[in-house]
C-alpha positions as CSV (number, residue, x, y, z in Angstrom):
1,E,-0.4,-18.1,-28.6
2,R,3.3,-17.6,-27.8
3,Q,4.5,-20.0,-30.5
4,F,7.4,-17.8,-31.2
5,A,9.5,-20.2,-33.3
6,N,6.6,-20.9,-35.7
7,A,5.6,-17.3,-35.9
8,E,9.2,-16.4,-36.7
9,K,9.4,-18.9,-39.5
10,L,6.2,-17.6,-41.0
11,A,7.2,-13.9,-40.7
12,L,10.6,-14.7,-42.3
13,S,9.1,-16.6,-45.2
14,I,6.8,-13.6,-45.9
15,T,9.6,-11.1,-45.7
16,R,11.7,-13.2,-48.2
17,E,8.8,-13.5,-50.7
18,Y,7.4,-10.1,-50.1
19,P,10.2,-7.8,-48.9
20,D,7.9,-4.8,-48.7
21,H,5.3,-6.5,-46.5
22,Q,5.5,-4.1,-43.6
23,F,3.3,-6.0,-41.2
24,A,5.5,-9.1,-41.4
25,W,8.6,-7.0,-40.5
26,K,6.6,-5.5,-37.6
27,V,5.7,-9.0,-36.3
28,L,9.3,-10.2,-36.8
29,G,10.5,-7.2,-34.7
30,A,8.1,-8.1,-31.9
31,I,9.3,-11.7,-32.0
32,F,12.9,-10.7,-31.7
33,S,12.1,-8.5,-28.8
34,L,10.1,-11.1,-27.0
35,T,13.0,-13.6,-27.4
36,G,15.7,-11.2,-26.2
37,R,17.3,-10.5,-29.5
38,F,17.1,-6.7,-29.1
39,T,19.9,-5.6,-31.6
40,E,18.2,-7.6,-34.4
41,A,14.8,-6.2,-33.2
42,V,16.0,-2.6,-33.6
43,E,17.1,-3.2,-37.2
44,V,13.9,-5.0,-38.1
45,N,11.7,-2.4,-36.4
46,K,13.5,0.3,-38.4
47,K,12.8,-1.6,-41.6
48,S,9.1,-1.7,-40.6
49,I,9.1,2.1,-40.1
50,A,10.9,2.7,-43.4
51,L,8.1,0.8,-45.2
52,S,5.4,2.7,-43.2
53,P,6.8,6.0,-41.8
54,S,3.5,6.9,-40.0
55,D,2.9,3.6,-38.2
56,A,2.6,4.6,-34.6
57,E,2.7,1.0,-33.3
58,A,6.0,0.4,-35.1
59,Y,7.5,3.5,-33.4
60,N,6.2,2.3,-30.1
61,N,7.8,-1.1,-30.7
62,L,11.1,0.5,-31.6
63,G,10.9,2.6,-28.4
64,N,10.4,-0.6,-26.3
65,T,13.4,-2.2,-28.0
66,F,15.6,0.8,-27.4
67,N,14.5,0.9,-23.8
68,E,15.5,-2.8,-23.3
69,I,19.1,-2.0,-24.4
70,G,19.4,1.1,-22.3
71,K,19.1,3.7,-25.1
72,T,16.7,5.8,-23.2
73,L,16.9,9.0,-25.3
74,D,16.3,7.0,-28.5
75,A,13.3,5.3,-26.8
76,K,11.9,8.7,-25.8
77,E,12.2,10.0,-29.3
78,S,10.4,6.9,-30.7
79,Y,7.6,7.1,-28.2
80,E,7.1,10.8,-29.1
81,K,6.9,9.9,-32.8
82,A,4.3,7.3,-32.0
83,I,2.2,9.9,-30.2
84,E,2.7,12.4,-33.0
85,F,1.2,10.0,-35.6
86,K,-1.5,8.6,-33.3
87,P,-2.3,11.0,-30.4
88,E,-5.1,8.7,-29.2
89,F,-2.8,5.7,-28.8
90,A,-2.5,5.1,-25.0
91,E,0.5,2.7,-24.8
92,P,3.3,5.1,-26.0
93,Y,2.2,7.7,-23.4
94,Y,2.6,5.0,-20.7
95,N,6.0,4.0,-22.1
96,L,7.1,7.6,-22.4
97,G,6.1,8.2,-18.8
98,N,8.5,5.4,-17.7
99,V,11.3,6.8,-19.8
100,L,10.8,10.3,-18.5
101,K,10.9,9.0,-14.9
102,I,14.3,7.4,-15.7
103,L,15.5,10.7,-17.1
104,G,14.5,12.5,-13.9
105,Q,11.7,14.4,-15.7
106,T,9.2,13.7,-13.0
107,R,6.6,16.3,-13.8
108,E,6.5,15.3,-17.4
109,A,6.3,11.6,-16.5
110,E,3.3,12.4,-14.2
111,E,1.5,14.1,-17.1
112,S,2.3,11.2,-19.4
113,F,0.7,8.7,-17.0
114,K,-2.3,10.9,-16.5
115,K,-2.7,11.1,-20.3
116,T,-2.6,7.3,-20.5
117,I,-5.3,7.1,-17.9
118,S,-7.5,9.6,-19.7
119,L,-7.2,7.6,-22.9
120,K,-7.5,4.2,-21.2
121,P,-9.1,4.5,-17.8
122,D,-8.4,0.8,-16.9
123,H,-4.7,1.0,-17.6
124,V,-3.7,-0.5,-14.2
125,K,0.1,0.0,-14.5
126,S,-0.3,3.7,-15.1
127,Y,-2.2,4.2,-11.8
128,N,0.6,2.3,-10.0
129,N,3.4,4.2,-11.7
130,L,1.7,7.5,-11.1
131,G,1.3,6.5,-7.5
132,V,5.1,5.9,-7.2
133,I,5.8,9.4,-8.6
134,L,3.3,11.0,-6.2
135,Q,4.8,9.0,-3.3
136,E,8.3,10.1,-4.2
137,S,7.0,13.7,-4.4
138,D,5.7,13.4,-0.9
139,R,2.1,13.6,-2.1
140,L,1.2,10.6,0.0
141,D,-2.6,10.8,0.1
142,E,-2.8,11.2,-3.6
143,A,-0.4,8.2,-4.0
144,V,-2.6,6.1,-1.7
145,A,-5.6,6.9,-4.0
146,M,-3.7,5.8,-7.1
147,F,-2.5,2.5,-5.6
148,K,-6.0,1.7,-4.4
149,K,-7.3,2.4,-7.9
150,A,-4.8,0.0,-9.3
151,I,-5.8,-2.7,-6.8
152,G,-9.4,-2.1,-7.5
153,L,-8.8,-2.8,-11.2
154,N,-6.5,-5.7,-10.5
155,P,-6.9,-7.3,-7.0
156,K,-3.9,-9.5,-7.7
157,F,-1.5,-6.7,-8.5
158,A,1.2,-7.5,-5.8
159,E,3.4,-4.5,-6.6
160,A,0.5,-2.1,-6.0
161,Y,-0.1,-3.7,-2.6
162,S,3.5,-3.4,-1.7
163,N,3.7,0.3,-2.8
164,L,0.5,1.0,-0.9
165,A,1.9,-0.6,2.2
166,N,5.1,1.6,1.9
167,T,3.0,4.7,1.5
168,L,0.8,3.9,4.5
169,K,4.0,3.4,6.5
170,E,5.2,6.9,5.6
171,L,1.8,8.2,6.7
172,G,2.3,6.5,10.1
173,R,-0.6,4.1,9.4
174,L,1.5,1.1,10.5
175,T,-1.2,-1.4,11.3
176,E,-2.9,-0.9,7.9
177,A,0.6,-1.0,6.3
178,E,1.4,-4.4,7.9
179,A,-1.9,-5.9,6.7
180,I,-1.5,-4.6,3.1
181,G,2.2,-5.7,3.0
182,G,1.2,-9.1,4.1
183,Q,-1.3,-9.3,1.2
184,A,1.5,-8.3,-1.2
185,I,3.7,-11.2,0.0
186,L,0.8,-13.7,-0.2
187,L,0.2,-12.6,-3.8
188,K,3.9,-12.7,-4.8
189,P,6.0,-14.6,-2.3
190,N,9.2,-14.1,-4.3
191,H,8.9,-10.3,-4.6
192,A,12.0,-9.1,-2.7
193,E,10.8,-5.5,-2.4
194,A,7.6,-6.7,-0.6
195,H,9.6,-8.5,2.0
196,F,11.9,-5.5,2.4
197,G,8.9,-3.2,2.8
198,M,7.5,-5.5,5.4
199,G,10.8,-5.4,7.2
200,N,10.6,-1.6,7.3
201,I,7.1,-1.7,8.7
202,L,7.9,-4.1,11.4
203,Y,11.0,-2.1,12.4
204,E,8.8,1.0,12.8
205,L,6.4,-1.1,14.9
206,G,9.3,-2.2,17.2
207,N,9.2,-5.8,16.1
208,L,12.9,-6.2,15.5
209,E,13.0,-9.9,15.3
210,G,10.2,-9.9,12.7
211,A,12.0,-7.1,10.7
212,S,15.2,-9.1,10.7
213,K,13.4,-12.1,9.3
214,Y,11.9,-10.2,6.4
215,Y,15.2,-8.4,5.5
216,K,16.9,-11.7,5.4
217,K,14.2,-13.1,3.1
218,A,14.6,-10.0,0.8
219,I,18.3,-10.7,0.6
220,N,17.7,-14.4,-0.1
221,L,15.5,-13.4,-3.0
222,K,17.8,-10.6,-4.3
223,S,21.4,-11.1,-3.3
224,D,22.6,-7.6,-4.5
225,Y,20.0,-5.7,-2.4
226,A,22.3,-3.2,-0.7
227,T,19.6,-1.3,1.2
228,A,18.3,-4.6,2.7
229,Y,21.8,-5.4,4.0
230,N,22.1,-2.0,5.5
231,N,18.6,-2.1,7.2
232,L,19.3,-5.6,8.5
233,G,22.6,-4.3,9.9
234,T,20.6,-1.5,11.7
235,T,18.1,-4.0,13.1
236,L,20.8,-6.4,14.4
237,E,22.6,-3.4,15.9
238,D,19.5,-2.4,17.8
239,L,19.2,-6.1,18.9
240,G,22.8,-5.8,20.3
241,Q,24.2,-8.2,17.7
242,F,27.1,-5.9,16.8
243,E,29.5,-8.3,15.1
244,E,26.8,-9.6,12.9
245,A,25.6,-6.1,12.1
246,L,29.1,-5.3,11.0
247,I,29.0,-8.0,8.4
248,Y,25.8,-6.7,6.8
249,Y,27.0,-3.1,6.7
250,K,30.2,-4.1,5.0
251,K,28.2,-6.2,2.5
252,A,26.0,-3.2,1.7
253,I,29.1,-1.1,1.0
254,D,30.7,-3.9,-1.1
255,L,27.5,-3.8,-3.2
256,N,27.3,0.0,-3.3
257,P,30.6,1.7,-2.6
258,K,28.9,5.1,-2.6
259,F,26.4,4.1,0.1
260,S,27.0,7.0,2.5
261,V,24.4,5.8,5.1
262,A,26.1,2.4,5.3
263,Y,29.5,4.0,5.9
264,N,28.0,6.2,8.6
265,N,26.3,3.2,10.3
266,L,29.5,1.2,10.1
267,G,31.5,4.1,11.6
268,N,29.0,4.4,14.5
269,I,29.1,0.7,15.3
270,F,32.9,0.7,15.3
271,K,32.6,3.7,17.7
272,S,30.3,1.7,20.0
273,L,32.8,-1.2,19.9
274,G,35.6,1.1,20.8
275,R,37.4,0.7,17.5
276,I,38.0,4.4,17.1
277,E,40.3,4.5,14.1
278,E,38.0,2.3,12.0
279,A,35.1,4.5,13.2
280,K,37.0,7.7,12.0
281,L,37.8,6.1,8.6
282,N,34.2,5.1,7.8
283,I,32.6,8.3,9.1
284,S,35.1,10.3,7.0
285,K,34.0,8.3,4.0
286,A,30.4,9.0,4.8
287,L,31.1,12.8,5.1
288,I,32.9,12.8,1.7
289,L,29.9,11.1,0.1
290,N,27.3,13.1,2.0
291,P,28.6,16.4,3.7
292,D,25.2,16.7,5.4
293,Y,26.4,14.3,8.0
294,A,28.6,17.1,9.4
295,A,25.5,18.6,10.9
296,S,24.6,15.5,12.9
């Protein structure tokens, strides 16, 4: 019932009176995680595991806590222990899939999400996350199927609509993408990525004013959204608003000093404005960051 303070008092009282009461330690670890006290949660979860070394749920909880504090390899190890002790437990496969994706082990992450689905066919987030991997692997039709499955299971899953819209855009199905992207925004108006995606779709449709509006909304919702600043700069440049475009390219670079595309765009706009030295400087930076620009 999310009465965390009362639950914490009860769990603490049990651990004081019965220090070997493993379930109370496990509950206390969950409470610490839910209330953002991750360092304490790690220690309490370890205590829970020490009392019951084969408790898969306790290892899964510890993995989640490690993940929250950026200890990805420790999280991976904990999820693998959870799976070792309870191979039919779907949740650690899902969590492991997310960690493997962070580690760049895409193929292994894909298999982990598929295993989650085999154990729990209604695990909505696994379909969505598997779809993301398939999209990034350019297996776009398969990705569409996964996002549609996620939406079928949860028709209010805004992120899945947004991901589906992006994938349809990549397939060139722009009218469908626009409709799906609009649904994502209706379901979650404060989802910056959905507004960014809609901006990309409208840009491809040639609706530059509309694209500009959605990029600006994405930036309002997520002030450090470097890619949105860059894409807004490109849109404004295409609209002939060069000085304003400069501002957004520079902001993108401020947020991400290794953003080669933004340096290249900034260099090209300086060239268009006749500011050749500034153009050379920024294009040189783009080439240092991404030598492939030498071919263009």
